[in-house]
N, C-alpha and C positions, 0 to 999 in steps of 0.2 A: 764777211763779218756783219754783225748787227750791232748797233750802238743804242744804249738805253740812256735817256736824258730826262731831266726835270726842269731845267732852267734855260739860260741864255745860249748855251752850246758852244762856248769858246773851245773846249777840248774836242768836241765834234768837229769844229772848223779846222783845228790843227790836224786831225786825222784826214779830213777831206783834202787839205792842202798838201799833205805829205805822202800818205800811203795809199789813198784811194786811187784805184786804177793803176797802181804800181805793184807793190808787194801784196796788197790785199784789195778786196772790193767791198765797199759798203753796200749791202743789198737791202738793208732795212734800218729804219730809225723809229724807235718806239718811245713814247713819253708817258710819264705818270700824271702829267697835267695838261689839260687842254689849253691851247694858246701859248704853250712854251715857245719862246723865240727860236729855240734850237730846231723845231720842226720846219720853220721857214727856210733854214739853211739847207736842209735836206731836200725839201720840195723844189728849191731853186735849181737843183741838179737832177730832178726827176726821180729821186730815190723814194721808194714807197715809205709812207709814214702811217702811224696809227697811235691812238691814245688808249691806254689801259689804266684808267683811274681806279684807285682802290675802292672808292665809294660806289662804283658801278657794279660791284660784285658782292655777293653775300658774304664771302670770306676770302682771305688772301690766297688760299689754295686754288680757288676757282679763278681768280685773276691770274695767278701764275700759270695755270694750265692753259688758259686762253692765250696768254702772251707767248708761251712756249710753242703752242700749235702754230700761231701766226709766224713766228720766227722760223720754225722748221719748214713751213710751206714756202718760204722765200729763200731757202737754201742756206740759212746762216749756220755756220759751224763754230765760229768764235763769237762770243758775246762780250762786248766791252761796255762796262759801266762808266759813263763819263758825266759825273755830276748827277747820278741817279740817286734820288733821295728816298728810296723804298728798300725794305728788306725782301730778299727772295728766299723762298722756302727750300727745304731739302729736295723735294720732288723736282723742282725746276733745275736746281744745280745738278742733280743726278742725270737729267736728260742731256745736259751739256758738260758732263763730267770732265774736269781738267781743262775746260775751254771757256771759263768765265773769269775775266780779269777786271780789276777796279783800280782807280787812281784815288789816293787819299792824301789830304794835306797835313800829314805829319810823318815823322820818322817812326813808323810802327816797329815794335809794339806799343810805343808811347802814344797816348791820346787817341784811342780808337773811338769810333762812333761819331755822333753828331757834335758839332761845336768844337772840333779838334783844335782849331786855332785859338778860340777863346779859352779852352782848357790850358793850352800851352802858355798863353799870356798870363793867365791867373797863376800858373805855377812859377812864372818868372824865368822861363828858359831864355837863353841867348842864341841858341841855334835852332832853327826851324827847318822843315824839309818836306819832301814829297816822296811817297811810296807808291809803286805800282805792284800789285800783288794778286795772286790767285784768290778767287772767292771760294770759301768753304761755308759750312753751316753756322759758323760763329760770326761775330761782328768784327770785321776788319782783322780776322785772325788767320787768313790763309798765307801760304808761303810767299815770301818776298821775291819779286822778280828784279826790280831796280829801285834804287833810292838815290836821292841827292839832297844835300844840305846846303843851307845858306846861313851865314852869321848875321844876326840882326840884334846886336846888343842893346840898342836903344828903342826897339819897337814898342809902341804904346797902344796901337789900335789894330783891330782885325783887318781893316781895309789896307793898312800899310803892309801887313804880312801877306795878304792875298796878292797884292800887286807884285811883291817880290817872288812869290811862289808860282804865279801863273806861268811865267816863261819856263820854269822847270817842268811843270805839268805838260806844257805843249811840246816839250822835247822828249820827256821820258815815256809818255803814253804811246806816241807813234813808234818809238824805238822798241817798246815791248811788243807791239803788234808785229813789227818786222821780225823780231826774234821768234815769235810764235809761228809766223807764216813760214819761216825758213827751217823750222824744226830744230832750233838751236838751244832750246831749253829742256832740261831734264831734272828729275828729282835727285837729290843727293842720297845714294843708297845707305849712307851712314846716319843721315838725319833728314827725315821726311819734311821737316820744317824749312829746309833750305832748298833753293833752286840753283842748279849749276848751269853755267853758260858754256856752250861750245867755244873753246878758246879761239878757234879760227873765225868765229863770228863776233868776237868782242871788239868794240870800237871805243874811241875816246869817251870817257864819262860813264861807260857801263860799269855797274857795280852794285 
């Protein structure tokens, strides 16, 4: 798999600590930003890294094509967006059809897009959560793979919510990769918006 990052890379580190070299192999890490701390995490293990900054290309489609070429050259079959703060176009998604997943800090379909936690706080919700989902051409609109919620009735700041959600992200994202690697996910024939889990592969907390 390849991991796309933009920031510190705590979700990347969770993948490196749990699934890398076991159920899956991280063969490449690409960033949208030069100097992202996440790149150092990969480089420390000898994993190839590269930067594909949007501003270095005339248009997003050119950036996507260069990124997809680089990932394919390194044998990536599953693409994991782990704090990747850029949109990917239809052509990129089509090249890895059904094999691009993302982790998002809300219980989708509530609060998609940027600033999900701030959106939730402004709305006044008391239950927050994390979603791992397939990526389609919309914004955080692909079929859900896993979700988990946490009650934070007195939350006032994004930092407080982030601290509570981070352990959920670090559990759910590696679990989703394990399910993908084992072929345990399939679309619901009655509802393409749903993802079904092979019951034999379901573990505690899957849902």
